[in-house]
py3Dmol code that shows the C-alpha trace and the ligand (Angstrom):
import py3Dmol

protein = """\
ATOM      1  CA  UNK A   1      35.440 169.389   1.278  1.00  0.00           C
ATOM      2  CA  UNK A   2      35.410 167.864  -2.166  1.00  0.00           C
ATOM      3  CA  UNK A   3      38.764 167.250  -3.870  1.00  0.00           C
ATOM      4  CA  UNK A   4      38.630 166.737  -7.609  1.00  0.00           C
ATOM      5  CA  UNK A   5      41.926 165.385  -8.943  1.00  0.00           C
ATOM      6  CA  UNK A   6      42.559 165.379 -12.681  1.00  0.00           C
ATOM      7  CA  UNK A   7      45.425 162.962 -13.303  1.00  0.00           C
ATOM      8  CA  UNK A   8      46.746 160.497 -15.861  1.00  0.00           C
ATOM      9  CA  UNK A   9      47.720 158.275 -12.913  1.00  0.00           C
ATOM     10  CA  UNK A  10      44.677 157.959 -10.638  1.00  0.00           C
ATOM     11  CA  UNK A  11      46.075 154.717  -9.168  1.00  0.00           C
ATOM     12  CA  UNK A  12      48.834 156.773  -7.492  1.00  0.00           C
ATOM     13  CA  UNK A  13      46.218 158.223  -5.124  1.00  0.00           C
ATOM     14  CA  UNK A  14      45.206 154.909  -3.541  1.00  0.00           C
ATOM     15  CA  UNK A  15      47.746 155.377  -0.731  1.00  0.00           C
ATOM     16  CA  UNK A  16      46.249 158.742   0.246  1.00  0.00           C
ATOM     17  CA  UNK A  17      42.594 157.836  -0.079  1.00  0.00           C
ATOM     18  CA  UNK A  18      42.656 154.447   1.646  1.00  0.00           C
ATOM     19  CA  UNK A  19      45.226 154.768   4.410  1.00  0.00           C
ATOM     20  CA  UNK A  20      45.599 156.623   7.661  1.00  0.00           C
ATOM     21  CA  UNK A  21      43.962 159.838   8.756  1.00  0.00           C
ATOM     22  CA  UNK A  22      42.790 160.886   5.294  1.00  0.00           C
ATOM     23  CA  UNK A  23      41.220 157.484   4.635  1.00  0.00           C
ATOM     24  CA  UNK A  24      39.380 157.693   7.963  1.00  0.00           C
ATOM     25  CA  UNK A  25      38.253 161.251   7.245  1.00  0.00           C
ATOM     26  CA  UNK A  26      36.794 160.051   3.976  1.00  0.00           C
ATOM     27  CA  UNK A  27      34.902 157.260   5.752  1.00  0.00           C
ATOM     28  CA  UNK A  28      33.569 159.848   8.228  1.00  0.00           C
ATOM     29  CA  UNK A  29      32.406 162.048   5.346  1.00  0.00           C
ATOM     30  CA  UNK A  30      34.669 165.002   6.220  1.00  0.00           C
ATOM     31  CA  UNK A  31      36.099 164.913   2.710  1.00  0.00           C
ATOM     32  CA  UNK A  32      35.698 163.183  -0.605  1.00  0.00           C
ATOM     33  CA  UNK A  33      38.264 162.590  -3.359  1.00  0.00           C
ATOM     34  CA  UNK A  34      37.135 162.141  -6.976  1.00  0.00           C
ATOM     35  CA  UNK A  35      39.701 161.032  -9.547  1.00  0.00           C
ATOM     36  CA  UNK A  36      39.318 161.846 -13.233  1.00  0.00           C
ATOM     37  CA  UNK A  37      41.683 160.632 -15.976  1.00  0.00           C
ATOM     38  CA  UNK A  38      42.020 163.010 -18.945  1.00  0.00           C
ATOM     39  CA  UNK A  39      42.893 159.993 -21.099  1.00  0.00           C
ATOM     40  CA  UNK A  40      39.230 158.998 -21.043  1.00  0.00           C
ATOM     41  CA  UNK A  41      38.506 162.364 -22.736  1.00  0.00           C
ATOM     42  CA  UNK A  42      40.967 161.823 -25.566  1.00  0.00           C
ATOM     43  CA  UNK A  43      39.054 161.360 -28.811  1.00  0.00           C
ATOM     44  CA  UNK A  44      41.699 160.028 -31.205  1.00  0.00           C
ATOM     45  CA  UNK A  45      41.973 156.325 -31.802  1.00  0.00           C
ATOM     46  CA  UNK A  46      45.145 155.946 -29.709  1.00  0.00           C
ATOM     47  CA  UNK A  47      43.704 157.955 -26.799  1.00  0.00           C
ATOM     48  CA  UNK A  48      46.791 160.163 -26.943  1.00  0.00           C
ATOM     49  CA  UNK A  49      47.286 162.791 -24.270  1.00  0.00           C
ATOM     50  CA  UNK A  50      50.606 164.243 -25.425  1.00  0.00           C
ATOM     51  CA  UNK A  51      52.288 165.473 -28.594  1.00  0.00           C
ATOM     52  CA  UNK A  52      55.620 166.848 -29.778  1.00  0.00           C
ATOM     53  CA  UNK A  53      56.443 170.479 -28.928  1.00  0.00           C
ATOM     54  CA  UNK A  54      56.009 173.245 -31.495  1.00  0.00           C
ATOM     55  CA  UNK A  55      59.453 174.639 -32.232  1.00  0.00           C
ATOM     56  CA  UNK A  56      61.056 171.240 -31.724  1.00  0.00           C
ATOM     57  CA  UNK A  57      63.148 169.869 -28.908  1.00  0.00           C
ATOM     58  CA  UNK A  58      63.180 166.820 -26.686  1.00  0.00           C
ATOM     59  CA  UNK A  59      60.213 165.454 -24.795  1.00  0.00           C
ATOM     60  CA  UNK A  60      56.475 165.580 -25.166  1.00  0.00           C
ATOM     61  CA  UNK A  61      53.888 168.153 -24.180  1.00  0.00           C
ATOM     62  CA  UNK A  62      50.443 167.396 -22.739  1.00  0.00           C
ATOM     63  CA  UNK A  63      47.754 168.297 -25.244  1.00  0.00           C
ATOM     64  CA  UNK A  64      45.206 170.870 -24.094  1.00  0.00           C
ATOM     65  CA  UNK A  65      42.034 169.146 -25.385  1.00  0.00           C
ATOM     66  CA  UNK A  66      41.847 166.062 -23.090  1.00  0.00           C
ATOM     67  CA  UNK A  67      42.859 168.079 -20.024  1.00  0.00           C
ATOM     68  CA  UNK A  68      40.368 170.882 -20.571  1.00  0.00           C
ATOM     69  CA  UNK A  69      37.645 168.379 -21.514  1.00  0.00           C
ATOM     70  CA  UNK A  70      38.279 166.604 -18.185  1.00  0.00           C
ATOM     71  CA  UNK A  71      38.158 169.889 -16.229  1.00  0.00           C
ATOM     72  CA  UNK A  72      34.879 170.862 -17.899  1.00  0.00           C
ATOM     73  CA  UNK A  73      33.317 167.420 -17.480  1.00  0.00           C
ATOM     74  CA  UNK A  74      34.112 167.401 -13.756  1.00  0.00           C
ATOM     75  CA  UNK A  75      32.487 170.792 -13.240  1.00  0.00           C
ATOM     76  CA  UNK A  76      29.479 169.845 -15.375  1.00  0.00           C
ATOM     77  CA  UNK A  77      29.001 166.665 -13.322  1.00  0.00           C
ATOM     78  CA  UNK A  78      29.551 167.937  -9.786  1.00  0.00           C
ATOM     79  CA  UNK A  79      29.685 171.741  -9.871  1.00  0.00           C
ATOM     80  CA  UNK A  80      32.243 174.542 -10.112  1.00  0.00           C
ATOM     81  CA  UNK A  81      35.549 174.174  -8.282  1.00  0.00           C
ATOM     82  CA  UNK A  82      38.536 176.329  -7.428  1.00  0.00           C
ATOM     83  CA  UNK A  83      41.010 175.022  -9.996  1.00  0.00           C
ATOM     84  CA  UNK A  84      44.696 174.664  -9.132  1.00  0.00           C
ATOM     85  CA  UNK A  85      47.306 173.747 -11.706  1.00  0.00           C
ATOM     86  CA  UNK A  86      50.229 171.858 -10.162  1.00  0.00           C
ATOM     87  CA  UNK A  87      53.441 172.958 -11.802  1.00  0.00           C
ATOM     88  CA  UNK A  88      57.018 173.647 -10.678  1.00  0.00           C
ATOM     89  CA  UNK A  89      56.554 177.167 -12.069  1.00  0.00           C
ATOM     90  CA  UNK A  90      53.631 177.865  -9.699  1.00  0.00           C
ATOM     91  CA  UNK A  91      53.658 179.952  -6.536  1.00  0.00           C
ATOM     92  CA  UNK A  92      55.231 178.103  -3.577  1.00  0.00           C
ATOM     93  CA  UNK A  93      52.721 176.378  -1.285  1.00  0.00           C
ATOM     94  CA  UNK A  94      52.774 177.822   2.235  1.00  0.00           C
ATOM     95  CA  UNK A  95      50.704 177.170   5.360  1.00  0.00           C
ATOM     96  CA  UNK A  96      48.713 180.418   4.896  1.00  0.00           C
ATOM     97  CA  UNK A  97      47.775 179.151   1.416  1.00  0.00           C
ATOM     98  CA  UNK A  98      46.742 175.815   2.946  1.00  0.00           C
ATOM     99  CA  UNK A  99      44.439 177.627   5.396  1.00  0.00           C
ATOM    100  CA  UNK A 100      42.920 179.646   2.567  1.00  0.00           C
ATOM    101  CA  UNK A 101      42.264 176.514   0.469  1.00  0.00           C
ATOM    102  CA  UNK A 102      40.711 174.759   3.474  1.00  0.00           C
ATOM    103  CA  UNK A 103      37.906 177.352   3.502  1.00  0.00           C
ATOM    104  CA  UNK A 104      36.770 176.460  -0.040  1.00  0.00           C
ATOM    105  CA  UNK A 105      34.044 173.881  -0.709  1.00  0.00           C
ATOM    106  CA  UNK A 106      35.534 172.255  -3.806  1.00  0.00           C
ATOM    107  CA  UNK A 107      39.145 172.124  -4.996  1.00  0.00           C
ATOM    108  CA  UNK A 108      40.253 170.789  -8.357  1.00  0.00           C
ATOM    109  CA  UNK A 109      43.890 169.706  -8.551  1.00  0.00           C
ATOM    110  CA  UNK A 110      45.074 169.491 -12.148  1.00  0.00           C
ATOM    111  CA  UNK A 111      48.229 167.385 -12.447  1.00  0.00           C
ATOM    112  CA  UNK A 112      50.708 167.918 -15.250  1.00  0.00           C
ATOM    113  CA  UNK A 113      52.953 165.155 -16.544  1.00  0.00           C
ATOM    114  CA  UNK A 114      55.546 164.606 -19.238  1.00  0.00           C
ATOM    115  CA  UNK A 115      57.877 167.510 -19.889  1.00  0.00           C
ATOM    116  CA  UNK A 116      55.123 170.017 -19.525  1.00  0.00           C
ATOM    117  CA  UNK A 117      51.690 170.977 -20.658  1.00  0.00           C
ATOM    118  CA  UNK A 118      50.363 173.233 -23.335  1.00  0.00           C
ATOM    119  CA  UNK A 119      50.476 176.807 -22.038  1.00  0.00           C
ATOM    120  CA  UNK A 120      46.831 177.367 -22.961  1.00  0.00           C
ATOM    121  CA  UNK A 121      45.622 175.052 -20.160  1.00  0.00           C
ATOM    122  CA  UNK A 122      46.691 177.735 -17.644  1.00  0.00           C
ATOM    123  CA  UNK A 123      43.799 179.935 -18.743  1.00  0.00           C
ATOM    124  CA  UNK A 124      41.320 177.347 -17.467  1.00  0.00           C
ATOM    125  CA  UNK A 125      42.709 177.307 -13.915  1.00  0.00           C
ATOM    126  CA  UNK A 126      42.402 179.840 -11.086  1.00  0.00           C
ATOM    127  CA  UNK A 127      45.922 179.552  -9.691  1.00  0.00           C
ATOM    128  CA  UNK A 128      49.181 177.635 -10.052  1.00  0.00           C
ATOM    129  CA  UNK A 129      51.041 176.076  -7.144  1.00  0.00           C
ATOM    130  CA  UNK A 130      54.382 174.346  -6.661  1.00  0.00           C
ATOM    131  CA  UNK A 131      55.441 172.431  -3.546  1.00  0.00           C
ATOM    132  CA  UNK A 132      59.094 173.479  -3.643  1.00  0.00           C
ATOM    133  CA  UNK A 133      62.164 174.251  -5.664  1.00  0.00           C
ATOM    134  CA  UNK A 134      62.874 170.828  -7.107  1.00  0.00           C
ATOM    135  CA  UNK A 135      61.415 168.987 -10.083  1.00  0.00           C
ATOM    136  CA  UNK A 136      59.035 166.024  -9.837  1.00  0.00           C
ATOM    137  CA  UNK A 137      57.984 163.826 -12.742  1.00  0.00           C
ATOM    138  CA  UNK A 138      54.428 165.081 -12.376  1.00  0.00           C
ATOM    139  CA  UNK A 139      51.991 167.064 -10.266  1.00  0.00           C
ATOM    140  CA  UNK A 140      50.547 163.975  -8.561  1.00  0.00           C
ATOM    141  CA  UNK A 141      52.778 164.008  -5.487  1.00  0.00           C
ATOM    142  CA  UNK A 142      52.168 167.748  -5.157  1.00  0.00           C
ATOM    143  CA  UNK A 143      48.400 167.164  -5.349  1.00  0.00           C
ATOM    144  CA  UNK A 144      48.678 164.540  -2.592  1.00  0.00           C
ATOM    145  CA  UNK A 145      50.635 166.996  -0.454  1.00  0.00           C
ATOM    146  CA  UNK A 146      47.848 169.541  -0.886  1.00  0.00           C
ATOM    147  CA  UNK A 147      45.105 166.986  -0.095  1.00  0.00           C
ATOM    148  CA  UNK A 148      46.945 165.991   3.086  1.00  0.00           C
ATOM    149  CA  UNK A 149      47.785 169.524   4.258  1.00  0.00           C
ATOM    150  CA  UNK A 150      44.267 170.864   3.528  1.00  0.00           C
ATOM    151  CA  UNK A 151      42.443 167.801   4.901  1.00  0.00           C
ATOM    152  CA  UNK A 152      44.122 168.028   8.305  1.00  0.00           C
ATOM    153  CA  UNK A 153      42.712 171.560   8.652  1.00  0.00           C
ATOM    154  CA  UNK A 154      39.108 170.472   8.081  1.00  0.00           C
ATOM    155  CA  UNK A 155      36.725 170.151  11.025  1.00  0.00           C
ATOM    156  CA  UNK A 156      36.509 166.605  12.358  1.00  0.00           C
ATOM    157  CA  UNK A 157      39.639 165.297  10.618  1.00  0.00           C
ATOM    158  CA  UNK A 158      42.115 165.578  13.488  1.00  0.00           C
ATOM    159  CA  UNK A 159      41.428 165.296  17.183  1.00  0.00           C
ATOM    160  CA  UNK A 160      41.428 168.608  19.081  1.00  0.00           C
ATOM    161  CA  UNK A 161      44.774 167.822  20.659  1.00  0.00           C
ATOM    162  CA  UNK A 162      46.440 167.433  17.279  1.00  0.00           C
ATOM    163  CA  UNK A 163      44.839 170.398  15.634  1.00  0.00           C
ATOM    164  CA  UNK A 164      46.619 172.942  17.806  1.00  0.00           C
ATOM    165  CA  UNK A 165      50.054 171.564  16.991  1.00  0.00           C
ATOM    166  CA  UNK A 166      50.806 173.675  13.939  1.00  0.00           C
ATOM    167  CA  UNK A 167      49.523 176.956  15.287  1.00  0.00           C
ATOM    168  CA  UNK A 168      53.051 178.112  15.913  1.00  0.00           C
ATOM    169  CA  UNK A 169      54.107 177.298  12.355  1.00  0.00           C
ATOM    170  CA  UNK A 170      51.161 179.299  11.144  1.00  0.00           C
ATOM    171  CA  UNK A 171      52.508 182.144  13.254  1.00  0.00           C
ATOM    172  CA  UNK A 172      55.741 181.873  11.233  1.00  0.00           C
ATOM    173  CA  UNK A 173      57.752 179.895  13.800  1.00  0.00           C
ATOM    174  CA  UNK A 174      59.167 176.387  13.804  1.00  0.00           C
ATOM    175  CA  UNK A 175      57.837 173.966  16.416  1.00  0.00           C
ATOM    176  CA  UNK A 176      59.730 173.568  19.712  1.00  0.00           C
ATOM    177  CA  UNK A 177      61.399 170.209  20.577  1.00  0.00           C
ATOM    178  CA  UNK A 178      59.257 167.496  22.189  1.00  0.00           C
ATOM    179  CA  UNK A 179      60.251 164.726  24.588  1.00  0.00           C
ATOM    180  CA  UNK A 180      58.530 161.696  26.070  1.00  0.00           C
ATOM    181  CA  UNK A 181      59.682 158.895  28.391  1.00  0.00           C
ATOM    182  CA  UNK A 182      62.279 157.693  29.254  1.00  0.00           C
ATOM    183  CA  UNK A 183      63.790 160.662  31.135  1.00  0.00           C
ATOM    184  CA  UNK A 184      67.255 159.389  30.215  1.00  0.00           C
ATOM    185  CA  UNK A 185      67.715 157.824  26.781  1.00  0.00           C
ATOM    186  CA  UNK A 186      71.156 156.544  25.699  1.00  0.00           C
ATOM    187  CA  UNK A 187      72.775 159.066  27.920  1.00  0.00           C
ATOM    188  CA  UNK A 188      70.659 162.016  26.776  1.00  0.00           C
ATOM    189  CA  UNK A 189      68.343 163.623  29.292  1.00  0.00           C
ATOM    190  CA  UNK A 190      65.263 165.822  29.015  1.00  0.00           C
ATOM    191  CA  UNK A 191      65.583 169.609  29.460  1.00  0.00           C
ATOM    192  CA  UNK A 192      65.063 170.432  33.104  1.00  0.00           C
ATOM    193  CA  UNK A 193      62.403 173.081  32.397  1.00  0.00           C
ATOM    194  CA  UNK A 194      60.073 170.378  31.007  1.00  0.00           C
ATOM    195  CA  UNK A 195      60.410 168.319  34.193  1.00  0.00           C
ATOM    196  CA  UNK A 196      59.858 171.321  36.477  1.00  0.00           C
ATOM    197  CA  UNK A 197      56.068 171.166  36.588  1.00  0.00           C
ATOM    198  CA  UNK A 198      56.136 174.990  36.347  1.00  0.00           C
ATOM    199  CA  UNK A 199      53.730 175.824  33.503  1.00  0.00           C
ATOM    200  CA  UNK A 200      54.986 179.377  33.039  1.00  0.00           C
ATOM    201  CA  UNK A 201      58.555 178.173  32.802  1.00  0.00           C
ATOM    202  CA  UNK A 202      57.605 175.385  30.381  1.00  0.00           C
ATOM    203  CA  UNK A 203      55.756 177.833  28.131  1.00  0.00           C
ATOM    204  CA  UNK A 204      58.724 180.256  28.124  1.00  0.00           C
ATOM    205  CA  UNK A 205      61.185 177.433  27.431  1.00  0.00           C
ATOM    206  CA  UNK A 206      59.103 176.247  24.462  1.00  0.00           C
ATOM    207  CA  UNK A 207      58.709 179.770  23.124  1.00  0.00           C
ATOM    208  CA  UNK A 208      62.461 180.392  23.347  1.00  0.00           C
ATOM    209  CA  UNK A 209      63.256 177.075  21.618  1.00  0.00           C
ATOM    210  CA  UNK A 210      60.871 177.980  18.797  1.00  0.00           C
ATOM    211  CA  UNK A 211      62.517 181.370  18.424  1.00  0.00           C
ATOM    212  CA  UNK A 212      66.060 179.948  18.494  1.00  0.00           C
ATOM    213  CA  UNK A 213      65.260 177.164  16.020  1.00  0.00           C
ATOM    214  CA  UNK A 214      63.625 179.572  13.644  1.00  0.00           C
ATOM    215  CA  UNK A 215      66.520 182.044  13.938  1.00  0.00           C
ATOM    216  CA  UNK A 216      69.150 179.330  13.360  1.00  0.00           C
ATOM    217  CA  UNK A 217      67.447 177.164  10.750  1.00  0.00           C
ATOM    218  CA  UNK A 218      65.117 179.540   8.910  1.00  0.00           C
ATOM    219  CA  UNK A 219      66.572 183.043   9.116  1.00  0.00           C
ATOM    220  CA  UNK A 220      64.246 184.212   6.311  1.00  0.00           C
ATOM    221  CA  UNK A 221      61.203 183.296   8.462  1.00  0.00           C
ATOM    222  CA  UNK A 222      62.776 184.833  11.553  1.00  0.00           C
ATOM    223  CA  UNK A 223      63.318 188.125   9.714  1.00  0.00           C
ATOM    224  CA  UNK A 224      59.569 188.376   9.099  1.00  0.00           C
ATOM    225  CA  UNK A 225      58.574 187.919  12.764  1.00  0.00           C
ATOM    226  CA  UNK A 226      57.264 190.682  14.959  1.00  0.00           C
ATOM    227  CA  UNK A 227      58.887 189.893  18.306  1.00  0.00           C
ATOM    228  CA  UNK A 228      57.075 190.702  21.552  1.00  0.00           C
ATOM    229  CA  UNK A 229      58.854 192.279  24.527  1.00  0.00           C
ATOM    230  CA  UNK A 230      58.867 188.841  26.129  1.00  0.00           C
ATOM    231  CA  UNK A 231      60.404 187.294  22.989  1.00  0.00           C
ATOM    232  CA  UNK A 232      63.220 189.840  23.101  1.00  0.00           C
ATOM    233  CA  UNK A 233      63.772 189.231  26.802  1.00  0.00           C
ATOM    234  CA  UNK A 234      63.854 185.465  26.255  1.00  0.00           C
ATOM    235  CA  UNK A 235      66.378 185.804  23.434  1.00  0.00           C
ATOM    236  CA  UNK A 236      68.515 188.218  25.490  1.00  0.00           C
ATOM    237  CA  UNK A 237      68.526 185.857  28.473  1.00  0.00           C
ATOM    238  CA  UNK A 238      68.531 182.600  26.482  1.00  0.00           C
ATOM    239  CA  UNK A 239      67.761 180.568  29.606  1.00  0.00           C
ATOM    240  CA  UNK A 240      64.295 180.536  31.191  1.00  0.00           C
TER     241      UNK A 240
END
"""
ligand_1 = """\
11
6GU
Cl 53.457 171.001 -8.582
N 54.998 169.618 -10.219
C 56.181 169.122 -10.611
N 56.247 168.407 -11.735
N 57.313 169.315 -9.939
C 57.233 170.033 -8.815
C 56.033 170.576 -8.345
C 54.915 170.350 -9.084
N 56.286 171.243 -7.209
C 57.593 171.114 -6.985
N 58.151 170.389 -7.955
"""
view = py3Dmol.view(width=600, height=400)
view.addModel(protein, "pdb")
view.setStyle({"model": 0}, {"cartoon": {"style": "trace"}})
view.addModel(ligand_1, "xyz")
view.setStyle({"model": 1}, {"stick": {}})
view.zoomTo()
view.show()
């Protein structure tokens, strides 16, 4: 997977590209991150990338020319990409969207900054995404979230053991609680089912915990679930 990031702050991406699992994946060749700064495509003598808003008001607006020139230069250099504009007005990022993006060969993440960007840039992108209902100073952190979430779905990035971990979230459920040693920690024990050695019981306990957590913490996700007969029995009994 090739990630093309168009950003006025390429240095912000050093933490993602050099550290941890994503850094290793890059060394292994599972993914590549190219950074392109629209400022280098600004043609005026001050290399400006923003201007005052038509109609007046506070703040500055990103000019369309340097951004679109950067988008076009990236595609001319390395080929067409699926172009995502990062904006708080975009569609919310979800795990199904992450899985869809992970199937594409080349993603371009276009980061906005300042108070906003000229509306006409939208026409040059394929979709708009937001990472949640809060406002960031720019799209960079959102782009890093997407790189991380998509990268961990690519073949060879995680070990097999890790890659199964979010299957339940992808099924619309929150993950069940996990425990490791010691069996008693500051007076708190480990649920007996997990110590039982009974694989059927452990699986049912985990399933019930996922269902209960989702019901209690994320009722809007729970409402969308299609419960199996076993799920209903587990919830009715509430103790496997
Ligand atoms: Cl993609 N950009 C900005 N500026 N703020 C956000 C966001 C994106 N997603 C959530 N908040």
